[in-house]
N, C-alpha and C positions, 0 to 999 in steps of 0.2 A: 567374529567379523574382522576382516582386515581394515586397516586404517592407513591407506596409501598416502605417502607424502606427495603433495601436488608437484614439488620440484622434480620428483623422479618419475612421474607418470608421462608416457609418451602420448602425443597427439594421435588422433585417428585410430584409436583402439578398436572401433566398431569395424565389422566387415563391410563389404560393398553395400549391403542393405539390411543387415541384421545387427541387433543390439540387445542388451539386457533391459535397458530402460529408455523410453523416449519421453522427453520433457517438451511440452508444447507451451512456448512463452519464454521471453527473454528478459522480463522485468525482475524486480527483487525476489518474488516468490519462485519464479521459474529458475533463476540463476542459483538461488540458495538450494533448491531441490537438486539440480544437476550437480553442483559442486559437492554437496553432502554425499550423494550416491556415489560419485566418482572416488571420493576419498574412502568410501567403504568398499572399494574394489569392483564396482559395477562398470561395464562398458555403457556409456551413456551418449545418446544423441539429443541435441537441443535444437528446436526449430523456432525461428523468429524472423518474420519477414521484414521488419523495420530495421533501419541502420542506426548505429549509435555514433554521437550522442543524440538522443531524442527526448522530447519534452512531454510531461504529463501533468494534468491538473492534480496538485498535491500540495499539502501544506508544508512539506519538506522539513518536517520536525521529527527527529529520530529520538524516541524515548530510550531510557537506559536499558530496557529489556533487550534491545537489539545490539548493544555495544559489544558484548562479548564475541558474538558471531562475526560482527564486522571487523573487530580487531584481528581476527584470524584470517578472514576471507579477503578483506580490502583495506589493510592498514594505511596505505598511501592516501586513499580517498578520505578515511577517517581523519587523518592529520590535517586535512584542509578545512574540516567542518568548524563551525563557530560554536563554542560552548554556550548553552543557554541555562541561566540560573533560576529564572522566575517566569511566571505567567501573570499577565495583568488583564483583568476584565474591565472593558470600557463600555459604558452604557451610552444610549443615544444622546443623553444630555451632556456627556463628557466626564461623568463620575468614573474614577479610576480605583480599582481595588486590586492590590497585588498579592500574590500567593507565591512563596518560595517553593520551588519544585523539590520533592523529596530526594531526588537524585538528578544531577545535571543532565539536560538532554543536549542534542546537537542539531545545528541547522546546516543542511547540505542539499544543494540543488539535485533534482532528478537527473539533470544533464550529466553531472559528475557521478552520482551514485550509480545509475543504471549502467553506464559505460564501464565503470570499475568492476561491478558484479559480473557483467558479461564476460570481461576479460579474465576475471578470476576463475570463472567456470571453464573457459577455454584453456587456461593454463593448468587446470587440474586434470586435463586429459579428456574433457568432453569434446565430442565431435559436433561442431556447430554448423547449422545450415541456415542460410538466409532465404527461407522459403516458408510459405504458409501451409499448414495442414488443412486439407479440404475434408478429409474423412477418416474415421477411426472405427474399426470393426473388430469385435472380440470373437475368437473361435477357441477350440479346445487347446491349441498350442500357444496362445497368447493373443496378439493383436497385429493387424496390418494397418499401416497409415498411408494415406494417399496424399501426395503433394502434387504440384503441377507436372504431370507426365511421368511420375515415378511412384512406386510402391516400396515401402519399408516394412520390415518385420521387427517386432519388439516383444519381449516377454512381459513387460509391465509399461504402463503409461501413467504419466502425471500431466494434468492440464492446469496450467497457471497463466491463462491467456487473458486475464482482466475480467471486468464485470460483464462485458457484452460480447460474447464470442458465439460463433456458429460453426459446428463441425458435423458433417453428415454422419449419421449413426450414433450421435450423442445428443446434440441439441440443434433445433432447427430455427430459422428466422421467425417462424410463426410463434414458437415458444417464447422467444425474446420479446416479440411485440406485445404479448400478453402480460408482461412484467413491467409495464411503464410506472413512472413515478413522477411527482410534480416538482422535483428539485433540479436546479441547474448549478454546475460547478464552473468556475471561472478563475483564472490566475494569470499573473505576469510578474516580472521582477523590475525593481526600480533601483536607481542610484541617486544620491544626493538628498535623501531624507534626513531631517534633523536627527542627530545622534541620540540614542537612548542614554539614560542616566543609570547609575549603579549597575554597571555591567551590561550584559546582553540578556534578553528574554524574548518571549513571544507575547504580542499584544493581541488580544481577542476583542474585536469591536462587534457588539451585539445591537441589533435594531429589529423591529417588528418585521418578521418575514425573512430573516437571514442573519448571517454573521460572516465576518472576515478575520483571518488570521494574518498578522504582519510579523515575519520572523527573519532575522539576519541569516544570510547564507554566505558562502565563500566569495572571495574577490570583491568585497565591499558591496555586494548586492543585498537587497531586501525583497523577500518573497511575499507577495500579497495574494492570498488564495481565499475565495468566497464561495459560500453556498447560500443560494438565494431561492425561495419559493417562486414558482412561475408567475403567480399573480402579483408579486412584488418586483419582478425583474424589469418591467418597463420595456424600452426599446433596445434590448441587449444586442439583438442581431444587426441592428442599423448603426450601432455606435462605432465611432472610430477613435474615441478618447476613453480608454478604460478607466483612468483615474476620475475623469469628470462624471462618467456614468456611475462609477461606484460611489462617489461622493454624493451624487443626487439620490441614489437609492439608500445608502448607508447613513446619511445624515451628516450633521455639522461636525461632530467629533472626528469622524473618518475623513471628511473633506479637509479639515484643518490639518490633520496628520499627514496628508498626502502632498500638501503645499510645498512647492520647490523641488519635488522629486521628478526624475526623468525616467520614463519607461524605457528599459534597455533590452527587453526580450518580447517576442510576439505574445499577444493575448491568446490564451488557450482555453477552450471551453469543452464541456462534456455534458450531455443530457440524454436521457433522464438519469438521475442519480437516486438510487434506492438503497437506503440503509437497513440491512437486515442480513441475518445468516441465510445461507443457501444450503444446497446439498453438499455433503463432504465427499460423496462418491456418486458415480454413475456406472452401474455394473461393477466391473473390476477396476475402473479408472479412478484414481485419486485426484481430488480437486484441491488446489492450494491458492493462497492469496485471494484477490478479490473474486476469483471464480467460485470460491467457497463462502464468501460473505463479505460485505462492505460495512465497516464500522464507521459511525459518525465521526467526521474529522476533528470536531471539537474535543474528543477524548485524547487526541495526540498520540494514540497508539496504533494507528493504522499501518505505518510502515513496520513496526515491530511485529504486528500480527502477520503481515505478508511474509517477512523473513522467517519468523518462527514456524509458520504453517508450511513453508517450503522446506525448511530444514527437517521438520517432522515427517513430511511426505517422503523425502529422499531417504531418511533413516528407515522408515517402515517398508519402503520398496526393497532396500537392501536386505533388511531382516527377512522379508518374505522369500526372496530369491535364494539367499544363503541357506535358510533353514527349511526350505521346501514347504512353506505355509501356503495354503490355498488362496487364490485371489479373493474369494468370498470372505474368508476369515481375516485376511489382511485389510479389506475394506471395512469390515465391522470394527476392527481394532483401531484403525486410523480414525474413523468417525467419532469413536468414543474418546480417544485422546485429544482430538481437536476440540470436542465439546468441553472437556475438562480444562483445557488450556485457555479457551476463551472465557470460561467461567460465566459470571453474570454480566459481561461486557455489554452485550446487545440489549438486555432487559433494562439495565441501568441507563444506557444511553437513550433508549426510547422514552423513558420518563423525563429525562433532562431536555430532550428535543422539544418537548411541549412548550418550553420557555421561549424558544426561537419564534414561535407564532404568537406569543403572549403580548398584551398591550405594554407600551413602554413603562408605565408605572409599575407593572408587575415584574418587569425585568429589573427595574431598579431595586425592588424589594429583594428579589432573588439573588441579585449580585452581592448584596450584603450578607444575606443568610448563608449562601453557599460557601463563603470564605470563613465561616466559623470553623475553627481547626478541626474538631472531631468530624463534622459533616464533610468538610473538604477532604480529609484523609480517607473517609469512607468511599466517597465518589471516585477518588483516584484509584484506590485499591480495587474497586469493583469493575474498573474499565481497563485493567492491565492484562497483558498476555502472561500466562503462568505456564512455563514449560514443564514444571513438575505437577501441574494440575491442582496446586494448593494455593489458598489465598495469600 
């Protein structure tokens, strides 16, 4: 396989309507897939209707598993990130238990990250289109994709369009409606919060019915991202003061931590949020990022899994087209490698998620027990993206 240097690849390699690979989605998974495939010599189209920078509900915590890819793909953005050395678990009563991270993580806003990754994909020779894909249909020769008023041809397709996407020929609105979940995600960024001590890290505030992650990001901002069960969310839709609402829902410890802070970005929400693996493929289409599964945010590995699954999908598409592998065989191999890389992440996270809905006293006990070194290491290892498929 060729490994083209992005600096030497020219833009608009695709013909008027034909390409080797079409990538649907411009987030971390989609851009990683497009960039990877282009570096392997494919002619790539990427479709994303939104403009950058754009915001997403996200903890904005980038674990070490993703740093190697980002150093190559978007070193400028990585240089702006805040190094994070520890994770601190805070119970409803204010008890704090700190755990040193096995490897430093990074805090970087999705405003900066997504824009940098989209730009990196474009600079690698990917032909980018600011349009939504309405339909994808497979035939003997490949695929045709329908956007508003135009049809495109592609030999392969990767969908990395997030958790809730609807494309005729692949997934319908009715299928999405059947997959509801009781969780709500909400986030905003603040300035002026009291500084952390002993370097920078992520603070995880737990309370019956949800949790919030508080992480420093670039430009002196702190990202507050929360996942709350609907029955505990109260009047979220009616609130105009995110900090006051979150303090009321999350309890005294979180309310005290937010004192003096000023919200500097809009409140962003998403619902329903369902944490689970999904299909890795639909026919001959490869799925990456949240389209293939959404991992509980408290694991801290969601962005790494999005980037890793996008890189894997781009690599598999290139291998298939270069070596003449059938679409069915490629889909099967990709699904197997995706399962191996995700390992026991979803199973481990599902068991840990039960503590989110547990009574406060049980969360206090669990916070102490989970930070015992052997158990903590085990939980961390079991929720990591493993590109080589090994623990």
